[in-house]
C-alpha positions, -999 to +999 in steps of 0.1 A: +831-858+443+811-860+410+829-853+378+816-848+343+823-875+318+819-872+281+809-909+279+776-901+296+765-888+262+761-924+250+742-935+281+718-906+276+711-915+240+725-883+225+733-886+189+770-885+178+762-856+155+752-835+185+784-840+204+808-810+202+845-814+198+858-813+233+892-797+238+917-813+262+906-804+297+868-805+290+841-830+299+803-829+297+771-841+314+740-837+292+703-835+299+702-823+334+668-811+345+671-776+361+634-766+363+599-780+356+574-752+349+548-776+336+574-798+319+611-805+324+636-779+312+671-792+306+707-780+304+740-796+293+769-790+316+804-786+304+831-790+330+869-787+334+883-822+339+913-812+360+917-792+391+897-792+423+878-759+418+856-744+427+854-730+391+836-699+378+805-707+357+788-693+326+752-699+315+747-697+277+713-685+263+706-693+226+690-669+201+661-673+178+637-644+184+624-660+216+604-684+193+630-709+181+666-720+187+685-748+205+707-750+235+733-766+212+739-732+196+766-723+221+782-758+224+815-748+209+819-718+231+809-737+262+833-766+253+863-743+247+856-723+278+854-755+299+888-764+286+899-729+299+886-735+334+849-724+333+819-746+340+794-739+313+756-745+312+738-744+278+701-742+286+668-745+269+640-721+280+603-717+272+597-701+238+570-676+229+549-702+212+545-721+245+546-693+271+550-656+268+569-631+289+581-634+316+585-672+311+619-671+293+635-648+318+620-668+347+636-699+332+670-681+329+668-670+365+659-706+375+691-717+358+712-693+380+695-706+411+701-742+400+738-737+395+740-721+430+720-750+446+743-776+429+775-757+432+793-781+455+782-811+434+797-797+402+827-778+416+811-744+409+819-712+428+784-699+435+797-663+438+813-664+403+785-670+379+782-651+345+759-654+315+764-651+278+737-650+251+731-639+215+702-620+200+671-629+219+693-649+243+715-618+245+684-598+256+678-624+284+714-623+294+714-585+297+681-586+316+697-610+341+726-586+344+704-557+355+685-578+380+688-571+417+676-603+434+706-617+451+697-654+445+695-647+407+723-621+403+751-628+379+786-612+381+793-605+344+775-606+310+787-612+275+760-603+250+762-609+212+740-585+192+713-582+219+681-563+219+683-539+249+655-515+242+624-533+230+605-500+226+627-490+197+619-521+175+581-519+174+579-524+136+589-550+110+602-586+117+618-576+150+586-559+162+566-590+153+590-612+173+588-589+203+550-588+201+548-626+201+573-627+230+554-602+252+519-612+241+509-576+233+517-549+207+535-518+218+504-496+214+484-519+236+510-526+262+538-500+262+545-505+299+553-542+294+576-534+265+595-510+288+595-534+317+610-561+295+637-538+282+671-541+300+678-504+293+650-495+316+666-512+346+703-500+345+716-490+379+749-490+398+742-526+408+742-539+373+768-564+363+798-555+341+790-562+305+807-570+272+788-563+240+799-580+207+779-566+178+783-563+140+781-527+129+761-538+098+735-559+117+701-553+101+683-577+124+692-561+157+708-526+151+743-521+164+729-490+182+712-513+207+745-523+222+759-488+220+730-472+239+731-499+266+768-496+271+765-458+274+738-462+300+760-486+320+790-463+319+768-434+330+759-456+361+796-462+367+793-499+356+822-513+336+812-519+299+832-530+269+823-530+232+836-554+206+825-539+173+827-561+142+830-536+113+807-544+084+794-577+100+758-587+101+737-607+126+753-641+128+789-632+120+805-650+149+788-683+140+795-680+103+833-674+104+859-695+121+881-664+124+853-645+141+845-674+163+880-676+176+883-639+181+851-636+200+859-667+221+892-651+232+876-618+239+848-634+259+873-656+278+894-626+287+864-607+299+850-635+321+885-642+334+888-606+346+853-603+361+847-638+374+882-645+386 
């Protein structure tokens, strides 16, 4: 049975500055290729180092307006969650400067399929896969959560300040990022904007979701999470809100207190819906 060893970081040539602090009970394998849409896309796998499993798994999707960002963004969350008994996959995906919609969501779906295909090898329960993401990565996470293809379905979603209705952010910096992501303005391609909006696809088959959002977020309005949660509840899908009063867009990365609080809330959520 293959196990994850933190020492493989050195073999793979990963710099010490990139290695997260691993809690007791967590190990890691970096640089695994999960898809090759023209070039290799990689993920880093965080694993519990005790117990036989199979373990629930969480895929982590970084933010950056679909045009920047790194899979290292969620390293601390993935490491801590691995210590708590969850396999974690922090993935890279194609950015809008390379490939436009639906490339990023296709890559995210490919990561789900990869985890299921390699479940036995890495002690993963293929029926207990969740996803977490922030901002643009939160949008992709929620879009995964409303999908209906069985091979790509996830059981639970934790989304940090996600955009859920692209049609409501057609102007300003957010509108420019969405336009670059979709490859068309709203006026020229309104149907694509609706198609890429998770809010459009809510149904009774959607995954339970947890939204963590700052009420003073000026990059992605807090209302984006509120409206999505309301739509899910209307469809009788469990939805929870973690509202950070007076906090902006990157509040959970900028404060140790907020990091710990959101980590615990996310762990509790995934423990209930993946276990």
